[in-house]
C-alpha positions as CSV (number, residue, x, y, z in Angstrom):
1,X,216.5,118.6,-228.4
2,X,217.2,116.5,-225.7
3,X,218.4,118.1,-222.8
4,X,221.4,117.9,-220.5
5,X,221.6,116.2,-217.7
6,X,220.9,117.7,-214.1
7,X,223.6,117.9,-211.8
8,X,222.6,116.9,-208.1
9,X,223.7,118.4,-205.2
10,X,223.4,116.9,-202.2
11,X,221.4,119.0,-199.5
12,X,221.7,119.7,-195.9
13,X,219.2,121.2,-193.2
14,X,219.4,124.8,-192.9
15,X,220.5,126.1,-189.8
16,X,223.2,125.2,-187.2
17,X,222.4,122.1,-185.7
18,X,222.2,122.3,-182.1
19,X,224.8,120.0,-179.2
20,X,222.0,117.3,-178.7
21,X,221.8,117.2,-182.8
22,X,225.3,116.8,-183.4
23,X,225.8,114.2,-180.4
24,X,222.7,112.4,-182.2
25,X,224.5,112.3,-185.1
26,X,227.7,111.3,-184.0
27,X,225.9,108.2,-182.0
28,X,223.8,107.0,-185.1
29,X,226.7,107.8,-187.3
30,X,227.2,104.7,-189.8
31,X,230.9,104.2,-189.1
32,X,230.3,104.2,-185.5
33,X,227.7,101.5,-185.7
34,X,229.9,99.8,-188.0
35,X,232.8,99.6,-186.0
36,X,230.9,98.5,-182.4
37,X,228.7,95.7,-184.6
38,X,232.0,94.2,-185.8
39,X,233.6,94.6,-182.2
40,X,230.6,92.9,-180.7
41,X,230.3,90.4,-183.0
42,X,233.9,89.2,-182.5
43,X,232.8,88.7,-179.0
44,X,229.8,87.1,-180.0
45,X,232.1,84.6,-181.6
46,X,234.5,84.5,-178.7
47,X,231.8,83.5,-176.1
48,X,230.3,80.9,-178.3
49,X,233.5,79.9,-179.5
50,X,236.1,80.2,-176.4
51,X,236.3,78.3,-173.2
52,X,235.3,80.4,-170.2
53,X,237.1,80.5,-167.1
54,X,235.0,78.6,-165.0
55,X,232.8,80.2,-162.3
56,X,234.7,78.3,-159.6
57,X,237.7,80.2,-160.4
58,X,236.7,83.5,-160.3
59,X,237.3,84.4,-157.2
60,X,240.5,82.4,-156.8
61,X,243.5,84.9,-158.6
62,X,246.0,82.1,-158.5
63,X,244.0,79.3,-159.8
64,X,242.3,81.1,-162.4
65,X,245.5,82.6,-163.9
66,X,246.8,79.0,-164.1
67,X,243.8,78.1,-165.8
68,X,244.0,80.8,-168.4
69,X,247.8,79.9,-169.0
70,X,246.9,76.9,-169.9
71,X,244.4,77.5,-172.2
72,X,246.2,80.3,-173.9
73,X,248.7,77.5,-174.8
74,X,246.1,74.9,-176.0
75,X,245.4,76.8,-179.0
76,X,247.1,79.2,-182.0
77,X,246.5,82.7,-180.9
78,X,245.5,82.1,-177.5
79,X,248.0,84.1,-175.9
80,X,246.4,87.2,-177.9
81,X,243.2,86.0,-177.1
82,X,244.0,85.9,-173.7
83,X,246.0,89.5,-173.8
84,X,241.8,90.5,-175.0
85,X,240.4,89.1,-172.6
86,X,238.8,87.0,-174.3
87,X,238.9,84.0,-172.2
88,X,237.1,85.4,-169.3
89,X,234.6,87.8,-170.8
90,X,232.1,87.7,-168.0
91,X,234.9,90.4,-165.9
92,X,236.5,91.8,-169.0
93,X,236.2,95.4,-167.9
94,X,236.6,96.7,-171.7
95,X,233.5,95.2,-172.2
96,X,231.8,96.2,-169.7
97,X,232.1,100.0,-171.5
98,X,231.6,98.4,-175.3
99,X,228.4,96.7,-174.6
100,X,226.4,99.7,-173.0
101,X,227.7,102.1,-176.2
102,X,226.7,99.5,-178.5
103,X,223.4,99.4,-176.9
104,X,222.8,102.9,-176.9
105,X,223.9,103.3,-180.6
106,X,220.9,100.5,-181.3
107,X,218.4,102.3,-179.2
108,X,219.3,105.2,-181.1
109,X,219.1,103.6,-185.0
110,X,215.8,101.9,-183.8
111,X,214.4,105.3,-182.3
112,X,215.4,107.0,-185.6
113,X,213.9,104.2,-187.4
114,X,211.1,104.2,-185.9
115,X,210.3,108.1,-185.9
116,X,210.9,107.8,-189.6
117,X,208.1,105.3,-190.0
118,X,205.8,107.4,-188.0
119,X,206.5,110.1,-189.8
120,X,206.0,108.7,-193.9
121,X,202.9,107.1,-192.8
122,X,201.4,110.1,-194.5
123,X,202.5,111.3,-198.0
124,X,204.2,115.0,-197.2
125,X,206.7,117.2,-198.8
126,X,210.5,116.5,-198.4
127,X,211.0,119.4,-197.3
128,X,210.9,118.0,-194.0
129,X,214.1,116.2,-193.5
130,X,213.9,112.6,-192.2
131,X,216.2,110.9,-189.7
132,X,218.8,108.6,-191.4
133,X,218.1,109.1,-195.0
134,X,220.5,111.6,-197.7
135,X,219.0,114.4,-199.8
136,X,219.5,115.4,-203.2
137,X,219.0,118.3,-205.0
138,X,218.9,119.0,-209.1
139,X,216.8,121.4,-211.2
140,X,215.1,120.4,-214.6
141,X,214.6,123.3,-217.5
142,X,211.6,122.4,-218.4
143,X,208.2,121.9,-216.6
144,X,205.9,118.6,-216.3
145,X,202.2,117.5,-215.8
146,X,200.5,115.8,-213.3
147,X,200.2,112.9,-215.8
148,X,204.0,112.8,-216.6
149,X,204.8,113.3,-213.2
150,X,202.5,110.0,-212.2
151,X,203.9,108.0,-215.0
152,X,207.6,108.7,-214.5
153,X,207.1,108.0,-210.4
154,X,205.1,105.0,-211.4
155,X,208.7,104.1,-214.0
156,X,210.7,103.7,-211.1
157,X,208.5,102.1,-208.3
158,X,205.2,100.0,-208.2
159,X,202.3,101.3,-206.7
160,X,204.0,104.6,-205.4
161,X,201.8,107.0,-203.3
162,X,201.7,110.3,-205.6
163,X,200.3,114.0,-205.4
164,X,200.3,117.0,-207.4
165,X,199.0,120.0,-206.9
166,X,198.4,122.3,-209.8
167,X,198.7,126.2,-209.4
168,X,198.7,129.3,-210.9
169,X,202.2,130.4,-210.8
170,X,203.8,127.0,-209.0
171,X,202.7,123.4,-208.8
172,X,203.6,121.2,-206.4
173,X,203.9,117.4,-207.1
174,X,205.1,114.7,-204.3
175,X,205.6,111.0,-204.6
176,X,207.6,108.0,-202.3
177,X,207.5,104.1,-202.4
178,X,207.7,101.6,-199.7
179,X,206.7,103.6,-196.8
180,X,204.9,100.5,-194.6
181,X,208.1,98.3,-195.4
182,X,209.9,100.8,-193.0
183,X,208.3,99.0,-190.1
184,X,209.3,96.0,-191.2
185,X,212.7,97.1,-191.3
186,X,213.2,98.3,-187.8
187,X,213.4,94.1,-187.6
188,X,216.9,94.7,-188.2
189,X,217.9,96.7,-184.6
190,X,215.5,94.6,-183.0
191,X,217.4,91.4,-184.2
192,X,220.8,93.2,-182.9
193,X,219.4,94.0,-179.7
194,X,218.3,90.3,-179.0
195,X,221.5,89.0,-179.8
196,X,222.9,91.6,-177.3
197,X,220.7,90.6,-174.9
198,X,221.2,87.2,-175.1
199,X,225.4,87.6,-175.1
200,X,224.4,90.1,-171.7
201,X,222.1,87.3,-169.9
202,X,224.4,84.1,-170.9
203,X,227.6,86.2,-169.7
204,X,226.0,87.3,-166.3
205,X,224.0,83.9,-165.7
206,X,225.9,81.5,-167.8
207,X,228.7,79.2,-166.0
208,X,231.5,76.4,-166.9
209,X,233.0,73.8,-165.3
210,X,236.2,73.1,-166.5
211,X,237.7,69.9,-166.8
212,X,235.3,67.0,-166.1
213,X,237.3,63.7,-166.4
214,X,235.0,60.6,-166.9
215,X,236.1,57.4,-166.9
216,X,233.9,54.5,-168.3
217,X,230.9,54.0,-166.2
218,X,231.4,57.0,-164.4
219,X,229.0,60.1,-164.2
220,X,229.4,63.6,-162.7
221,X,226.7,66.2,-161.3
222,X,226.5,69.6,-162.8
223,X,225.2,71.1,-159.6
224,X,224.5,73.8,-158.1
225,X,224.6,75.0,-161.7
226,X,222.4,73.1,-163.1
227,X,220.4,69.7,-161.8
228,X,221.9,67.6,-164.4
229,X,224.0,65.0,-164.5
230,X,226.7,64.2,-167.1
231,X,227.9,60.4,-167.8
232,X,229.9,57.8,-169.9
233,X,228.9,54.6,-170.5
234,X,230.7,51.1,-169.7
235,X,232.4,50.9,-172.8
236,X,233.3,54.7,-173.1
237,X,231.8,55.0,-176.6
238,X,228.5,57.2,-175.4
239,X,227.9,60.5,-173.7
240,X,224.8,61.4,-171.5
241,X,223.0,64.1,-170.3
242,X,220.1,63.7,-167.8
243,X,217.9,64.1,-167.4
244,X,216.0,64.9,-169.4
245,X,218.4,62.1,-171.0
246,X,220.3,63.1,-174.5
247,X,222.9,60.7,-175.6
248,X,225.3,61.4,-177.9
249,X,228.6,58.9,-179.4
250,X,231.9,60.2,-177.9
251,X,232.9,60.5,-181.3
252,X,230.5,63.7,-181.9
253,X,232.4,65.4,-179.4
254,X,229.3,67.6,-178.2
255,X,225.9,66.8,-176.2
256,X,223.6,70.1,-176.2
257,X,220.2,70.3,-174.2
258,X,218.1,73.1,-172.7
259,X,221.1,75.5,-172.9
260,X,223.7,72.9,-171.3
261,X,226.7,72.3,-173.6
262,X,228.8,69.4,-173.0
263,X,232.1,69.1,-175.1
264,X,234.9,66.7,-175.4
265,X,237.9,68.2,-175.0
266,X,240.2,65.5,-174.8
267,X,240.5,62.2,-174.6
268,X,242.7,59.1,-173.8
269,X,243.9,55.6,-173.6
270,X,243.2,53.9,-170.3
271,X,243.1,50.3,-168.7
272,X,240.3,49.0,-166.3
273,X,242.1,46.6,-163.6
274,X,240.1,44.4,-160.6
275,X,242.0,41.8,-158.6
276,X,240.0,39.1,-157.1
277,X,240.8,36.7,-154.7
278,X,238.7,33.8,-154.4
279,X,236.1,35.9,-156.3
280,X,236.2,39.1,-154.0
281,X,237.7,42.1,-155.4
282,X,240.8,43.3,-153.1
283,X,241.5,46.9,-152.6
284,X,244.0,48.6,-155.5
285,X,246.0,52.0,-155.2
286,X,247.1,53.8,-157.9
287,X,250.6,54.9,-157.0
288,X,251.0,57.7,-159.8
289,X,247.7,59.0,-159.9
290,X,247.0,60.7,-156.7
291,X,247.3,57.6,-154.8
292,X,243.6,56.9,-155.5
293,X,242.2,53.2,-153.4
294,X,239.3,51.7,-155.2
295,X,238.3,47.8,-156.0
296,X,238.1,48.9,-159.6
297,X,240.4,51.3,-160.8
298,X,240.9,52.7,-163.9
299,X,244.2,54.2,-164.9
300,X,244.8,56.5,-167.5
301,X,247.8,56.6,-170.0
302,X,248.7,60.2,-171.5
303,X,250.7,59.5,-174.1
304,X,251.9,55.8,-175.7
305,X,254.5,54.1,-173.7
306,X,253.2,55.9,-170.7
307,X,253.8,53.5,-167.2
308,X,251.4,53.3,-164.5
309,X,251.7,51.1,-161.3
310,X,249.3,49.6,-158.9
311,X,249.5,48.3,-155.7
312,X,247.6,45.6,-154.1
313,X,248.8,45.6,-150.3
314,X,246.4,42.9,-149.3
315,X,247.9,40.6,-152.0
316,X,251.4,42.1,-151.4
317,X,252.2,42.8,-155.0
318,X,252.3,45.0,-157.9
319,X,251.3,45.7,-161.1
320,X,253.0,47.8,-163.8
321,X,250.9,48.6,-166.9
322,X,252.6,50.1,-170.1
323,X,250.7,51.3,-172.8
324,X,251.6,49.8,-176.3
325,X,251.6,51.6,-179.7
326,X,248.9,49.6,-180.8
327,X,246.2,50.3,-178.3
328,X,247.0,47.2,-176.0
329,X,248.6,47.3,-172.4
330,X,251.6,45.6,-171.3
331,X,250.7,43.6,-167.7
332,X,253.6,42.7,-165.6
333,X,252.9,41.1,-162.0
334,X,255.2,41.5,-159.6
335,X,255.9,40.2,-156.2
336,X,257.4,41.7,-153.0
337,X,261.2,41.5,-154.0
338,X,260.0,43.0,-157.3
339,X,260.4,40.2,-159.9
340,X,258.5,39.6,-162.2
341,X,255.7,37.1,-161.7
342,X,254.1,37.0,-165.5
343,X,254.1,39.7,-168.5
344,X,251.6,39.6,-170.9
345,X,250.2,42.0,-173.2
346,X,246.6,42.4,-173.4
347,X,244.4,44.2,-176.4
348,X,240.8,42.8,-175.4
349,X,239.4,42.2,-171.8
350,X,241.6,39.1,-169.8
351,X,241.5,37.8,-166.7
352,X,245.2,36.6,-166.0
353,X,245.4,33.9,-163.4
354,X,248.2,34.9,-160.7
355,X,247.6,31.7,-159.0
356,X,245.1,29.6,-157.4
357,X,243.4,31.9,-155.6
358,X,244.4,35.5,-157.2
359,X,243.3,36.8,-160.5
360,X,243.7,39.9,-162.5
361,X,241.2,41.4,-164.7
362,X,242.6,44.0,-167.3
363,X,240.4,45.9,-169.7
364,X,241.9,48.3,-172.2
365,X,239.2,51.2,-172.3
366,X,239.4,54.8,-172.8
367,X,238.5,58.3,-170.6
368,X,237.4,61.8,-171.5
369,X,237.9,65.1,-170.5
370,X,234.9,67.0,-170.9
371,X,233.6,71.1,-170.6
372,X,230.4,71.6,-169.4
373,X,229.0,74.9,-170.1
374,X,225.4,77.0,-169.1
375,X,224.1,79.0,-172.0
376,X,220.8,79.1,-171.1
377,X,219.9,82.0,-173.2
378,X,221.3,81.2,-176.5
379,X,218.0,79.6,-177.8
380,X,217.2,83.5,-178.1
381,X,219.9,83.7,-180.9
382,X,218.1,81.9,-183.6
383,X,215.2,84.4,-183.3
384,X,217.7,87.2,-183.6
385,X,219.2,86.2,-186.9
386,X,215.4,85.8,-188.1
387,X,214.5,89.1,-186.8
388,X,217.7,90.1,-188.8
389,X,217.3,88.7,-191.7
390,X,213.8,90.1,-192.4
391,X,214.8,93.5,-191.5
392,X,217.9,93.3,-194.2
393,X,215.4,92.1,-196.6
394,X,213.2,94.8,-196.2
395,X,215.7,97.3,-196.5
396,X,217.3,95.7,-199.2
397,X,214.5,94.6,-201.5
398,X,212.2,98.2,-200.4
399,X,214.3,100.8,-199.2
400,X,212.2,104.0,-199.0
401,X,212.7,107.0,-201.3
402,X,210.6,110.3,-201.9
403,X,210.7,112.9,-204.0
404,X,209.0,116.5,-204.4
405,X,208.8,118.7,-207.1
406,X,208.1,122.7,-207.5
407,X,207.1,123.2,-211.1
408,X,207.2,126.5,-212.7
409,X,207.0,127.9,-216.4
410,X,210.7,127.9,-216.4
411,X,211.4,124.3,-215.3
412,X,211.6,122.1,-212.1
413,X,213.2,122.0,-208.6
414,X,213.5,118.7,-207.3
415,X,214.3,117.4,-204.0
416,X,215.0,113.6,-203.1
417,X,215.4,111.8,-200.0
418,X,216.3,108.2,-199.2
419,X,219.3,106.0,-198.6
420,X,222.5,106.3,-200.4
421,X,221.7,103.4,-202.9
422,X,218.6,105.0,-204.0
423,X,220.2,108.0,-205.8
424,X,220.2,105.8,-209.2
425,X,216.9,106.1,-208.9
426,X,216.4,109.8,-208.7
427,X,219.3,110.0,-211.8
428,X,217.0,107.7,-213.4
429,X,214.0,110.0,-212.5
430,X,216.1,113.0,-213.6
431,X,216.9,111.4,-217.0
432,X,213.7,110.2,-217.9
433,X,211.9,113.6,-217.0
434,X,215.2,115.6,-219.6
435,X,214.7,112.9,-221.8
436,X,210.5,113.4,-221.9
437,X,211.0,117.4,-222.8
């Protein structure tokens, strides 16, 4: 006759826990761990995906506020991100409390896991409580022999450790599974600690320069933050980071090397202008753009139909350039009386004669606006991911459990310890024991 399946009763350690034990359990509680992990994962995502306050503005409150307003208005949800301090993680006061707390919780989990792995190096009675495991008790109203015990343990674990001590009145049996995998399971906490270390190191040793505006053929230095230069080639098609040299098409949007990331945050239309007098370039002055003076000017068009004016004092001329909808540029030459000398639409590089000695060279092109970021410890994140994957696989595929039994003529009293999801294995063991007898 098949016996009624026994009821599982979750057990707890005897005696009232001490204050230290209460603090330990509170900090090691899985709900707290899950909440903190979610928050830190969000911070890490913000660190990798959101622009951060440029390092040079950290000590200038007015400039910092202006930059933060601009960053917040440039993306959906930006106002919320700014309110949470996600655009300035390095100076986020809440983060200074969150990250040390998370580190402490991870260290407690790591210490508990290491203690558990050390305690299970030898098969022991489940009467000794192991940190981080659940425990259940059950009673079966029939005894079991040594052979039966080993057979039933082997049915739920490949290669279990088993022991059975037969006594005149009471016999003791023990069994556990996957004790060696406990050490590999610690890779989960080690991976999280590695990711946390990468985040902390990047926050306090990283940097950002924003914006960097490059015209074709122009370069910019990243010093004092990095001994590197970023440049845009003559036809505005390729970005290069040097040195060592790493180049990528502008269309890809970013280039990375040795912890330095250059990202294109905007691009726009422009025109390169040179005025030659008998083959000699004359000084030109951009009227709208900070009165720049150069022998070769690149003027920017923020949008279609934008207008720019360039003065040539040495020739007593001015030039009006208008961005056309089709990508071309309308060029007008004006004399001292503001009379139009000529008007011509240019879509490819062109040389426009003004008189016998003056030639205006105009070439439609483009410019880019860049953001440079230094994240020297980002290389730790792939390592953290591998550690977390190894630890997760060990815990999922090789969860540790152990069970002990006291046998007398009246039946068996069993205690099981293991992760919450191993409860079904205990129920299976009980079902097999009751159906066998």
